[in-house]
C-alpha positions as CSV (number, residue, x, y, z in Angstrom):
1,M,-0.3,-45.8,168.7
2,S,3.6,-46.7,166.8
3,A,3.9,-50.4,166.1
4,K,6.9,-52.3,168.7
5,L,9.9,-52.9,167.3
6,N,11.5,-56.2,168.0
7,V,15.5,-56.4,167.4
8,N,16.8,-59.4,165.8
9,I,20.0,-60.2,167.3
10,D,21.0,-62.7,165.2
11,H,24.5,-61.6,163.8
12,V,26.0,-60.6,167.0
13,A,25.8,-64.7,167.1
14,T,27.1,-64.9,164.0
15,I,30.4,-62.7,165.3
16,R,30.9,-65.1,167.8
17,E,30.6,-67.9,165.7
18,A,33.3,-66.5,163.6
19,R,35.6,-67.3,166.1
20,K,33.9,-70.0,168.3
21,T,34.2,-68.1,171.3
22,I,32.0,-66.7,174.0
23,E,31.8,-63.4,172.4
24,P,30.0,-61.0,172.3
25,S,27.7,-62.5,174.6
26,I,24.3,-62.3,172.8
27,I,22.6,-62.2,176.5
28,T,24.4,-58.7,176.7
29,A,23.0,-58.2,173.4
30,A,19.1,-58.9,174.6
31,V,19.4,-56.9,177.8
32,I,21.0,-53.4,176.1
33,C,18.7,-54.1,173.7
34,E,15.4,-54.0,176.8
35,Q,17.0,-51.4,178.7
36,A,17.4,-49.2,175.1
37,G,13.3,-49.8,174.4
38,A,13.2,-52.4,172.8
39,H,9.7,-54.1,172.8
40,G,11.1,-57.7,171.8
41,I,13.8,-60.0,170.6
42,T,14.0,-61.9,167.3
43,V,16.6,-64.9,167.1
44,H,16.6,-67.1,164.2
45,L,17.5,-70.6,164.8
46,R,18.5,-72.3,162.2
47,Q,18.7,-76.1,161.1
48,D,22.6,-75.8,160.1
49,R,23.2,-73.0,163.1
50,R,25.1,-71.1,161.9
51,H,24.6,-68.0,164.4
52,I,22.1,-69.0,166.6
53,Q,22.7,-71.9,168.9
54,D,20.2,-73.7,170.9
55,R,21.9,-73.6,174.3
56,D,20.9,-70.0,173.6
57,I,17.1,-70.2,173.1
58,E,17.2,-71.9,176.8
59,I,19.4,-69.1,178.1
60,L,17.7,-66.4,176.3
61,R,13.7,-68.0,177.4
62,E,15.8,-67.5,181.0
63,V,16.5,-64.0,181.1
64,V,14.7,-61.8,178.3
65,T,11.3,-60.6,179.8
66,T,9.8,-58.2,177.0
67,Y,9.3,-61.0,174.6
68,L,10.9,-63.6,172.7
69,N,10.0,-64.6,169.4
70,V,11.9,-67.0,168.1
71,E,12.1,-68.0,164.2
72,M,12.2,-71.6,162.9
73,A,11.5,-74.0,160.4
74,A,8.6,-75.6,160.8
75,T,10.0,-79.2,160.5
76,E,9.9,-82.1,163.9
77,E,13.3,-80.6,164.8
78,M,12.7,-77.8,165.3
79,L,9.0,-77.8,167.2
80,A,10.6,-80.4,169.4
81,I,12.7,-77.1,170.3
82,A,9.9,-74.5,170.6
83,L,7.5,-76.7,172.4
84,K,10.3,-77.2,175.1
85,T,12.0,-74.1,175.3
86,K,8.3,-72.3,174.9
87,P,9.5,-68.7,174.2
88,D,6.5,-66.2,173.8
89,A,6.4,-66.7,170.0
90,V,7.2,-68.8,167.2
91,S,7.6,-67.3,163.7
92,L,7.3,-69.7,161.0
93,V,10.0,-68.8,158.4
94,P,10.9,-70.6,154.8
95,E,14.3,-71.8,154.8
96,S,16.9,-72.9,152.5
97,P,20.7,-74.5,153.0
98,N,22.3,-72.5,150.7
99,E,20.9,-68.9,151.3
100,I,22.6,-66.3,152.7
101,T,19.9,-64.5,154.4
102,T,15.9,-65.9,154.4
103,E,14.9,-65.2,150.7
104,G,11.0,-64.8,150.0
105,G,7.9,-65.4,152.3
106,L,6.7,-69.4,153.3
107,N,4.7,-70.8,150.9
108,V,1.8,-71.3,153.2
109,A,-1.1,-72.5,150.3
110,G,1.8,-75.2,149.2
111,N,2.4,-77.1,151.9
112,F,-0.7,-76.5,153.9
113,E,-1.5,-79.3,155.4
114,N,2.3,-80.0,157.9
115,I,1.8,-75.7,158.7
116,K,-1.0,-76.7,160.0
117,N,-0.2,-79.5,162.2
118,V,2.5,-77.5,162.9
119,V,0.9,-74.2,164.0
120,E,-1.7,-76.3,166.3
121,K,0.8,-78.3,167.8
122,L,2.7,-74.4,169.0
123,K,-0.6,-72.7,170.4
124,A,-2.1,-76.2,172.4
125,A,1.3,-75.5,174.5
126,G,0.2,-71.6,174.8
127,I,3.1,-70.0,172.6
128,F,1.6,-67.3,170.0
129,V,2.4,-68.2,166.1
130,S,3.8,-65.6,163.5
131,I,4.1,-66.9,159.4
132,F,6.5,-65.2,157.7
133,I,4.9,-64.6,153.7
134,D,5.4,-62.6,151.0
135,P,1.8,-60.0,150.8
136,D,-0.3,-62.4,149.1
137,A,-3.6,-62.9,149.4
138,E,-3.5,-66.5,148.7
139,Q,-1.0,-66.8,151.1
140,I,-2.6,-64.5,153.6
141,E,-5.8,-66.5,153.6
142,A,-3.5,-69.9,153.4
143,A,-2.2,-68.6,156.6
144,H,-5.2,-67.9,158.3
145,N,-7.0,-70.9,157.4
146,A,-4.3,-73.1,158.7
147,G,-4.6,-71.2,162.4
148,A,-2.0,-68.2,162.5
149,Q,-3.1,-65.5,165.4
150,Q,0.0,-63.7,163.4
151,I,1.5,-62.7,159.7
152,E,4.8,-60.7,159.7
153,L,5.3,-59.8,155.8
154,C,8.4,-60.1,153.7
155,T,9.7,-56.5,153.0
156,A,12.4,-57.9,151.2
157,E,11.1,-56.4,147.6
158,Y,10.6,-53.0,149.0
159,A,14.1,-52.7,150.9
160,E,15.6,-53.5,147.2
161,L,13.9,-50.9,146.2
162,T,14.9,-48.7,148.6
163,L,18.5,-49.5,149.7
164,S,19.8,-46.9,146.9
165,A,19.8,-43.5,146.6
166,R,18.5,-44.0,142.5
167,A,15.0,-45.4,144.4
168,A,14.7,-41.8,145.1
169,H,13.6,-40.7,141.1
170,G,12.0,-42.1,138.9
171,E,10.8,-45.1,138.0
172,G,12.8,-47.0,141.5
173,A,10.1,-44.3,143.3
174,Q,7.4,-45.5,141.7
175,K,7.8,-49.3,142.3
176,A,8.7,-48.5,145.5
177,S,5.4,-46.7,146.3
178,A,3.2,-49.5,143.8
179,E,5.1,-51.9,147.0
180,I,4.0,-49.6,149.3
181,E,0.4,-50.1,148.2
182,R,0.5,-54.0,147.6
183,I,2.1,-54.2,151.4
184,K,-0.9,-52.0,152.9
185,K,-3.1,-53.3,151.1
186,A,-2.1,-57.0,152.2
187,S,-2.2,-55.6,155.8
188,A,-5.7,-54.4,155.5
189,Q,-7.1,-58.2,154.1
190,A,-5.2,-59.9,156.8
191,K,-6.6,-57.1,159.5
192,S,-9.8,-58.2,158.1
193,L,-9.5,-61.8,158.6
194,G,-8.8,-60.8,162.5
195,L,-5.0,-61.2,161.8
196,I,-2.3,-59.4,163.5
197,V,0.0,-58.1,161.4
198,A,4.1,-57.5,161.7
199,A,6.5,-56.6,159.3
200,G,10.5,-57.8,158.4
201,H,13.4,-58.2,156.7
202,G,15.8,-55.2,155.2
203,L,14.1,-52.9,156.7
204,T,16.8,-49.6,157.3
205,Y,16.2,-46.4,158.8
206,R,16.2,-45.1,155.8
207,N,13.2,-47.0,154.8
208,I,11.0,-47.8,158.1
209,G,9.1,-44.6,158.0
210,A,6.8,-45.7,155.1
211,L,6.2,-48.9,156.5
212,A,5.8,-46.9,160.0
213,A,2.5,-45.6,158.7
214,I,0.4,-48.5,157.5
215,E,-2.0,-48.2,160.8
216,E,-2.7,-52.1,159.8
217,I,1.3,-53.0,160.8
218,T,1.8,-53.3,164.7
219,E,5.3,-55.0,165.1
220,F,8.2,-54.7,163.5
221,N,11.4,-57.7,163.1
222,I,14.9,-55.7,162.4
223,G,18.1,-57.1,162.6
224,H,21.0,-56.2,160.5
225,N,20.5,-52.8,160.3
226,I,20.1,-52.0,163.5
227,I,23.2,-54.3,164.7
228,S,25.6,-53.0,161.6
229,R,24.7,-49.2,163.3
230,A,25.8,-50.9,166.3
231,V,29.4,-51.1,165.5
232,F,30.1,-47.3,165.0
233,V,27.4,-46.0,167.5
234,G,26.8,-48.4,170.0
235,L,23.9,-51.4,170.7
236,S,21.9,-48.8,173.0
237,R,21.9,-46.1,170.7
238,A,21.4,-47.7,167.5
239,V,18.2,-49.3,168.8
240,E,17.3,-45.9,170.5
241,E,17.7,-44.8,166.5
242,M,15.9,-47.1,164.9
243,L,12.6,-46.9,167.8
244,T,12.5,-42.8,166.3
245,A,12.5,-43.8,162.7
246,I,9.1,-46.0,163.8
247,H,7.8,-43.2,166.0
248,Q,8.4,-40.6,163.4
249,K,6.8,-42.5,160.2
250,G,5.7,-41.2,156.4
C-alpha cells in the first residue's frame, strides 16, 4: 500500500500575504487538493504569522473533509490555539524567528519535559500528535517516551543531496544513498517502538521515489515543490503528479 500524501498549502498563503489581500484562497487550495486525491492538508502556523493566520486554521477546520494537520511550535500560545480549533493532528516542530524554512528536527531529548507536557495536553483533547525530528536514534527514543503517536522524519539532508544533477553521480550519489539508509534505519526503529512514521521536508517529484519505497513510511508532507509545480500546470495536476510519483516508488 502506498504512503498517504498531505499537501502543505502554506505557500498559497505566502502569495496572499505578499499583498495582504484575500487571494489566492487557501480554502480553495485545500478543496482542490482534496478533490485531486490528497489524503490530508498540512499548514504551519508560525509564531510570526508570515503566511498562515489564526483565522485560516479556524476556517480550514470547518472545510477540510480529509485530515487537517497543523504544524506548530511547542509553546503555550500554540497549544491554546490547537485546543481551541482541534485539528485532526498537530505536528510539533522547531521554530527560529530568522529561518526561511524549518532547518531541522525538534530537539526532543534536550527539551523533554516541555514537549512531554504539550503532547499530553494535546492527546487529552483527542488530537493526534506527531513530532518532527531528525532520523536520529536518541530523538526517536525521546519522542516515543514523550508520548508521541507519530514521528515525521526530517528529510532535509537527503533533499539537499538530491537537488542538483551532480547528486546522481559519484560522491553525491553515495552520500544520498547513505542518507536513505539512515532514514530507513530510523523508520525501522520508530516502528519497532510502535510509532507511526511520516517523512517530509524538501521532497520533490524527482527524489520521492526512494523514500516511498521504505515500507515503514506511511505518510508524506509535501508543500513547496507541489505549489511550485502548480504555478505551471495547476494545483490539481500538481497534486496528481506527486501521488503518481509516490505510487511508482523506487
